N, C-alpha and C positions, 0 to 999 in steps of 0.2 A: 383820230386820237386827239386832235386839237380841241374838239368840242368837249370831250371828257376831261381833258386837262383844264380847260376853262371852267368847267363845272367844279372841279376840285379846288381851283384857285378861289372861286367865289365862295365856296363852302368854308374855306379855311382862312380867309383874309383877316379876320379879327381874332384868331385863336392864339393863345400863348403857347409856350413849348409843351407843357403837359397836356393841354387840350389838343394840340396837334398829334401827340402820341396817341391819345385816346381816339381821336378821329381816324388815325391810320389803322389801328387795331380793329375798330368797328367797321371801317369801309372795306378793308381787304381781308379781314379775318386773321386770327392769330397764327394760322398755319401758312399764310401767304404773304406775310410781311416779316422782315427780320432786320435786326440791328447788326450792322457790321462794326465790330469793336476792334480797334487797334490797341486797346488797353491804355489809351492816353486819357487826359483829364476830361475832355468833352464827352468821350464815349463812356466814361465812368458815370458822368452825370446822367446820360441817357439810359444807362443800365439801371440806375436807381429809379428813374421815371417809368420806364417800360415795365419793370417788374412790379412796381407799385400798382400799375393799372391791371396787369395780368401776370401772375407769378409763373405762368407756363408759356410766356411769350418767348419767341425764338431770338437768341443772341448767338452770333457766331464770330469766331476769330480765326485768322490765318496763322498757322504755325509753319514757318518757312524752313525750320530746321536750323536756323542761325539766330535764334532769339536771345535776348538778354535774360538773365536769371530773374531780374526785377519784374519782367512780364509774367513769369510763372508765379511769382510771389503775389502780385496784385490779383491774378486770376484766383489763386487759392483763397485770398482774403475775401474776394467778392462772392465766391461760392459758399464760403462759410457764413457770411453775413446775410445773403439773400436766399440761401438754400435752393439753388438751381444748378443746372449744368450747361456749360457752353457747348455749342456745336463746333468742335475743333476741326479745321480743314487742313489737310496735309497735301503736299505735292505728290505726284505719282512717283513711286520709287524708281521705275525704269527711266523716267525722264531725268531725274536727278542723277542717276548713275551715268547716263549718256552725257549729261552736261559736264560732270566732273571728269569723266574719262577723256573727254575732248579737250578741256582746258584747265583741269586741276581744281582744287578746292577754292582758290581765290581768283578765278578767271575774271571776275567782275572788275578787277583793277586794270586789266589789260587794255580794254577799249570800251567805248560806249556801246558797241554792238554786243559785246560779251556781257556787259552789265545788264543790258536790256533783255538779253536771252535768259539770264539768271532770274530777273524779275518775272519774266513770262512763265518760266517753269515753276518757280517757288510761290508766286503771288497771283498772277493773272489767271492762269489755268484753273487753280483751285477756286478762285473767286467766281469765275464764269460758271463753273460747275454748281456751286452753291446757289448763285443767283438764278439759275435756271429752275430752281424749286419754288421761287416766290414771284409775286406780281408787283412787289414794291420793296425797296430797302430803305432803311433809315441810316443817316450818317450824322457825324458831329461837325459838319462844315459850318464855319462862321464867316461872315462877310469881311470881318476885320483881319482875317488871316492872310489875305492877299488882295491886290487890286483887281485880280481877275474874278473876284467873288462879290464885288460891290453890288451888282444887280441880280445876284442869285436869289431865286424865289424860295419860299419854304416848301413848295411842292413843284416838282418838275418831271418832265419825261426824259429818261436817260437813254439817249440814242445808242450809247456804247453797249448797253446790255439789253435793251428792248423792254424795259420795265419802268414803272414809276419810281420816284425817289423823293423822300421827305427829309428836310433839313430843319429839325425843330429849334436848333440853337443858332440859326443863321443870323439873327439880330442881337445875339448876346455878345457882351464884351468879355475879355479875358478875366477881368475882375469879377464879373458876374459868375463866371464858371467857378472860380476859386471860392467865392463867397458861398455859393451853393454847396460846394464840396465840404466846406468847413461847417456850415449850418446843419447839414444832414449827416455829418460824420461818415462820408463816403470814402471807401478805400481808394487810394490813388497810387499811381506808379511812382516809386521813389526815385526814378531817374530824373523826374522833374526837379527834385531837390539838388540834383548833381549837375545842373546846367544843360539838361536835355529837354528843350521845349518841343522838339520833334523826335519821335521815336520810330526807328525802323530796325532792320536787321543789325546785329551787333557789329559785324565787320564793316558795315557801310554807314555807321552813325557815330558821331563823336559829340562831346559837349560843345556848346558855342561860347565864344568869347564875349566879353562885355561890349555891347553896342553892335554886335554882329546880328545879321538877319536870322530869324528863327529857323530858316531852312539851311543856314550855313553849315550845320553839322551833318547834313545828309549828303552823301556822295560828294564830299568836300573836294575831291580831286577833279570834279567836272565843273563846267561853267553853269551859271544859274539856269539858263534856258533848257538845259539838258537834264535837270534834276527832277525827273518824274518817272513813275513806273507804269502809269496808265490807268490807275483805279478810277480817277475822276475826270470826266470829259464834259465839255459844254460847247455846243455848236462845232463839234469836231476838234476842239482845242483842249489841251490838258489843263486841269484846274488843280491847284495845290491844296493839300490838306495837311495841317501841321503835324498830325500824329500818324500818318500812313507809314 
């Protein structure tokens, strides 16, 4: 796998974000690569890019059952603007029933273990199922989002899911993201206007205070090193994404 990864790194080293999206669709085929959208700003940029390249490209999102209404609003606006359909992933009904019967509807406040169990049922299991259908996934990771992403490449092998991963916006700044959104009139999640730089499930996310870390509103009752659900891993360690 290292030889293939090196080949891909060589092929993409001088590509910009849109060119990397084009490369991904060409290399893996539109049915074997998918954008995982959390409906945040970065993923809205990538939605515009990937559909510009191929209007039938695959874009999926996880509906955990505990979403903000603003998520559905931006989904609707995007569907109307780009004339496509999201692949919406839901957790298994029986797994959710078992979870709630065991700990109640808000068990995630009880302990780290219960919160991670909720993330596993509502996010990780549906994600693994969807990613089993592709050879590569695209994400909105940016190096400026966390010190753990400083050396993240634009193309990498994802040990967590056993597929390749491309990060077209890895070198973009936050200003670049918002400039692109404004220039291209891209629908964006209105929670960003309400102090939510990071968007997760409604009961586990709040607006951040001035000067507070962008992840401060996620699982705010936990310590920083515990604030992950497991979507992004690098060398066996969790990697933060601002809109997961």
